C-alpha positions as CSV (number, residue, x, y, z in Angstrom):
1,X,0.0,0.0,0.0
2,X,1.4,3.4,-1.1
3,X,1.1,5.7,1.9
4,X,3.1,8.8,0.9
5,X,6.4,10.2,-0.4
6,X,7.6,12.5,-3.1
7,X,7.1,11.9,-6.8
8,X,8.8,8.6,-7.7
9,X,10.1,8.0,-4.1
10,X,7.3,6.3,-2.2
11,X,6.7,4.8,1.2
12,X,5.0,1.5,0.6
13,X,3.7,-0.9,3.2
14,X,4.3,-4.5,2.2
15,X,3.9,-7.7,4.1
16,X,7.0,-8.4,6.1
17,X,8.2,-4.8,5.6
18,X,8.4,-1.9,8.0
19,X,6.9,1.5,8.3
20,X,9.9,3.4,7.0
21,X,10.5,1.4,3.8
22,X,11.2,3.6,0.8
23,X,10.8,2.5,-2.8
24,X,11.6,3.9,-6.2
25,X,9.0,3.7,-9.0
26,X,11.4,4.5,-11.8
27,X,14.6,3.3,-13.3
28,X,16.7,3.7,-16.5
29,X,16.0,1.3,-19.4
30,X,18.4,-1.6,-19.2
31,X,19.6,-4.2,-21.7
32,X,19.5,-8.0,-21.3
33,X,22.7,-7.9,-19.2
34,X,21.2,-5.3,-16.9
35,X,23.4,-2.6,-18.2
36,X,22.0,0.9,-18.6
37,X,20.8,1.2,-22.2
38,X,22.3,4.0,-24.3
39,X,20.6,4.8,-27.6
40,X,22.2,5.9,-30.8
41,X,22.2,9.6,-29.8
42,X,24.2,8.8,-26.6
43,X,21.1,9.3,-24.3
44,X,19.6,7.3,-21.6
45,X,15.8,6.9,-21.1
46,X,13.7,6.7,-18.0
47,X,11.4,3.7,-17.5
48,X,8.4,4.6,-15.4
49,X,6.8,1.2,-15.5
50,X,9.2,-0.8,-13.4
51,X,8.3,-2.9,-10.4
52,X,8.9,-1.2,-7.0
53,X,12.6,-1.0,-6.3
54,X,13.5,-1.2,-2.6
55,X,15.9,1.5,-1.5
56,X,16.0,0.9,2.2
57,X,14.5,2.0,5.4
58,X,14.7,5.5,6.8
59,X,14.8,4.1,10.3
60,X,18.2,4.0,12.0
61,X,19.6,0.8,13.4
62,X,20.8,2.7,16.5
63,X,21.2,6.2,18.0
64,X,24.1,6.7,20.3
65,X,25.5,9.5,22.4
66,X,28.6,10.1,24.6
67,X,28.8,13.0,27.0
68,X,31.8,13.9,29.1
69,X,32.0,16.8,31.6
70,X,35.0,17.5,33.8
71,X,36.3,20.3,36.1
72,X,39.8,21.8,36.3
73,X,39.9,24.2,39.2
74,X,37.2,26.8,38.7
75,X,36.9,25.9,35.0
76,X,34.4,23.4,33.6
77,X,34.5,21.7,30.2
78,X,32.0,19.4,28.5
79,X,31.1,17.9,25.2
80,X,28.5,15.7,23.7
81,X,29.0,13.5,20.6
82,X,25.9,12.0,18.9
83,X,25.7,9.3,16.2
84,X,23.1,7.8,14.1
85,X,23.9,4.4,12.6
86,X,22.1,3.1,9.5
87,X,19.0,4.2,7.6
88,X,18.8,6.1,4.4
89,X,17.7,9.6,3.2
90,X,16.6,10.9,-0.2
91,X,17.6,14.4,-1.5
92,X,15.3,15.8,-4.1
93,X,17.1,19.1,-3.7
94,X,20.3,17.5,-5.0
95,X,18.3,16.0,-7.9
96,X,16.9,19.4,-8.9
97,X,20.3,21.1,-8.7
98,X,21.9,18.4,-10.8
99,X,19.1,18.6,-13.4
100,X,19.9,22.4,-13.9
101,X,23.7,21.7,-13.9
102,X,24.4,24.1,-11.0
103,X,25.8,21.5,-8.5
104,X,29.4,20.7,-7.7
105,X,28.8,17.2,-8.9
106,X,27.7,18.3,-12.3
107,X,30.7,20.7,-12.6
108,X,33.0,17.8,-11.8
109,X,31.3,15.6,-14.4
110,X,31.7,18.3,-17.1
111,X,35.4,18.7,-16.2
112,X,35.9,15.0,-16.7
113,X,34.1,15.0,-20.0
114,X,31.0,13.2,-18.9
115,X,29.6,10.5,-16.6
116,X,31.0,6.9,-16.8
117,X,28.4,4.1,-16.7
118,X,28.4,0.4,-17.4
119,X,32.1,0.2,-16.5
120,X,33.3,2.3,-19.5
121,X,30.5,4.0,-21.4
122,X,30.7,7.8,-21.2
123,X,27.5,9.9,-21.2
124,X,27.3,13.6,-21.8
125,X,26.8,15.2,-18.3
126,X,23.8,17.2,-19.4
127,X,22.0,14.2,-21.0
128,X,22.7,12.1,-17.9
129,X,21.6,14.6,-15.2
130,X,18.5,15.8,-17.1
131,X,17.4,12.1,-17.2
132,X,18.1,11.1,-13.6
133,X,17.7,14.4,-11.9
134,X,14.8,16.8,-11.1
135,X,12.3,16.4,-8.4
136,X,10.5,13.8,-10.6
137,X,13.8,12.0,-11.4
138,X,15.1,8.6,-10.3
139,X,15.4,8.3,-6.5
140,X,18.0,5.6,-6.3
141,X,20.6,8.0,-7.7
142,X,19.8,10.4,-4.9
143,X,19.6,8.0,-1.9
144,X,22.3,8.3,0.7
145,X,23.3,6.7,3.9
146,X,21.9,8.5,6.9
147,X,24.8,7.4,9.2
148,X,26.4,10.5,10.8
149,X,28.6,11.6,13.7
150,X,28.6,15.1,15.1
151,X,29.8,17.2,17.9
152,X,26.3,18.0,19.2
153,X,27.4,20.3,22.0
154,X,30.5,21.8,23.7
155,X,30.7,24.1,26.7
156,X,33.2,25.9,28.8
157,X,32.4,27.6,32.1
158,X,34.1,29.5,34.9
159,X,32.8,29.6,38.4
160,X,33.4,32.5,40.8
161,X,33.3,30.7,44.2
162,X,31.3,32.3,47.0
163,X,34.5,32.6,49.0
164,X,35.4,35.4,46.6
165,X,31.9,37.0,46.9
166,X,31.7,37.3,50.7
167,X,30.0,33.9,50.9
168,X,26.8,35.3,49.3
169,X,26.7,33.1,46.2
170,X,28.5,31.2,43.5
171,X,28.4,32.7,40.0
172,X,29.0,30.4,37.0
173,X,29.5,31.9,33.5
174,X,29.2,29.5,30.6
175,X,29.6,29.5,26.8
176,X,27.6,26.7,25.1
177,X,27.7,25.8,21.4
178,X,25.3,23.3,19.8
179,X,25.4,21.4,16.5
180,X,28.9,22.6,16.1
181,X,30.6,20.1,13.8
182,X,29.4,17.4,11.4
183,X,32.3,15.0,11.8
184,X,31.0,12.3,9.4
185,X,28.1,12.3,6.9
186,X,27.7,11.2,3.3
187,X,24.4,12.9,2.7
188,X,24.3,16.3,1.0
189,X,22.1,17.6,3.8
190,X,21.7,17.0,7.6
191,X,20.2,13.5,7.9
192,X,18.6,14.4,11.2
193,X,16.7,17.4,9.7
194,X,13.0,16.7,9.0
195,X,10.5,18.6,6.9
196,X,7.4,17.4,8.7
197,X,6.3,15.5,11.7
198,X,4.2,13.2,9.5
199,X,5.1,9.5,9.2
200,X,5.4,9.3,5.5
201,X,7.7,12.2,4.6
202,X,10.6,11.5,6.9
203,X,14.1,11.3,5.4
204,X,13.2,13.4,2.4
205,X,14.9,16.7,1.6
206,X,13.1,19.1,-0.8
207,X,14.7,22.5,-0.3
208,X,14.5,22.4,3.4
209,X,16.2,25.1,5.5
210,X,19.7,23.9,6.6
211,X,20.2,23.0,10.2
212,X,21.7,25.7,12.3
213,X,24.7,26.0,14.5
214,X,24.1,28.0,17.7
215,X,26.2,29.6,20.4
216,X,24.8,30.8,23.7
217,X,25.8,32.4,27.0
218,X,24.6,31.2,30.4
219,X,24.7,32.9,33.8
220,X,24.0,30.8,36.8
221,X,23.6,32.1,40.4
222,X,23.7,29.7,43.3
223,X,22.8,31.0,46.7
């Protein structure tokens, strides 16, 4: 049962499957050896009548975090690492940018003289990306691992002890940064970002706002 998605990328509930299973409903035409078919003009063609192609599940296999806080005299330091293991995401944004030839990937393909397929065939970059790209393109070419590791938070603080304040209070000044550094990610957008809270549009990027880095200042008074 097709329950949602974007264009050719669909969430389909099937017996034995899971809620987050993402399928593609398009592919390139292929020959009898399952190689991508290239016609006499050097073009590839989209086949919209293929059976559902399983891309993977958007659900992670595990979410992990490691926090460490320590004190050196009156100074405090802390950091939080978070990791998502497994799952996939789909970027229609990247597909659209590729179809217009304005992405870094398409620039590299033009510099190399085209896109290499089938182990040796070279396709003109424009012909390739206008076929597989766009928001109605072929999802399997824009599906990425959602595995990522980031420095989610880091902080540094200084405490003025009450002994220096006539035993009235402790004052702690802190500088805290969040979402500071994406250490590892293969997706062209933040895999943890979501466009909606609905069940059947998770893991899909379609010109979402990028995730933000933030830095804040805290003041704590302890009487």
